[in-house]
C-alpha positions in Angstrom: -38.2 170.2 118.0 -37.3 173.3 119.9 -37.0 176.0 117.5 -36.6 179.0 119.9 -33.7 179.7 122.3 -35.6 178.6 125.5 -33.9 175.7 127.2 -35.8 172.3 127.5 -37.5 171.5 130.6 -35.3 169.2 133.3 -36.9 166.0 133.3 -35.7 163.8 136.3 -34.4 160.3 135.5 -34.8 157.4 138.0 -33.7 153.7 137.9 -36.1 151.2 138.1 -34.9 147.5 138.5 -36.5 144.9 136.1 -37.0 142.8 139.2 -39.2 145.6 140.9 -41.3 145.9 137.7 -41.8 142.3 137.4 -42.8 141.8 141.2 -45.5 144.4 141.0 -48.3 142.1 140.0 -46.5 138.7 139.4 -47.6 136.8 142.5 -50.8 134.7 143.1 -52.4 134.1 146.4 -53.5 130.6 146.3 -56.1 129.0 148.6 -56.5 125.2 149.0 -59.4 122.8 149.5 -59.7 120.9 152.7 -62.2 118.5 154.4 -62.6 121.0 157.4 -63.9 124.5 156.3 -67.3 125.1 155.2 -68.1 127.1 152.1 -69.8 129.9 154.2 -66.5 130.1 156.4 -64.4 130.6 153.1 -66.7 132.7 151.4 -66.9 135.2 154.4 -63.0 135.1 154.7 -62.5 135.9 151.1 -64.8 138.9 151.5 -63.1 139.9 154.5 -59.6 139.7 153.6 -59.4 139.8 150.0 -62.3 142.3 149.6 -64.2 140.2 147.4 -67.8 140.6 146.4 -70.1 137.9 147.4 -70.3 136.7 143.9 -66.7 136.5 143.6 -66.0 134.9 146.6 -68.5 132.3 146.1 -67.0 131.6 142.5 -63.5 131.2 144.1 -65.1 128.9 146.8 -66.6 126.5 144.1 -63.3 126.6 142.2 -61.4 125.8 145.3 -63.7 122.9 146.1 -63.9 121.3 142.6 -60.3 122.0 141.6 -58.6 121.7 144.7 -57.3 125.2 144.7 -58.0 128.7 143.4 -55.9 132.0 142.8 -58.1 134.5 144.8 -55.9 137.5 144.3 -52.7 138.8 142.3 -50.4 141.2 143.5 -47.0 142.1 144.9 -45.6 139.8 147.8 -45.9 143.0 149.8 -49.8 143.4 149.2 -50.5 139.6 149.6 -48.5 138.5 152.4 -50.9 139.9 155.1 -53.9 138.6 153.2 -52.1 135.2 153.2 -51.4 135.5 156.9 -55.0 136.3 157.8 -56.4 133.7 155.4 -54.0 131.2 157.5 -54.9 132.6 160.8 -58.6 131.6 159.9 -57.8 128.1 159.2 -57.5 128.1 155.4 -54.5 126.6 153.6 -53.1 129.3 151.4 -49.7 130.4 150.1 -48.3 132.9 147.7 -46.8 131.7 144.4 
């Protein structure tokens, strides 16, 4: 409560769409298993593209192998799209969902 006669500070308001808030971290980068790529190749690509540690890349690769897919990264479409393209360019099946 303002007890003095000093004016209240100006606070700038901005509009944010709910869709923009939802998109911030609502997408998954999914990598799929195949019969062509080796464990070492997938691990190397996850470390390079997604900046995973070796342990994280190994765990994701094992999940991909045994479950057929793994969400290797969560984020916005803008963040995930170049990663997805790099993984695809490496010959590994991936998509953003």
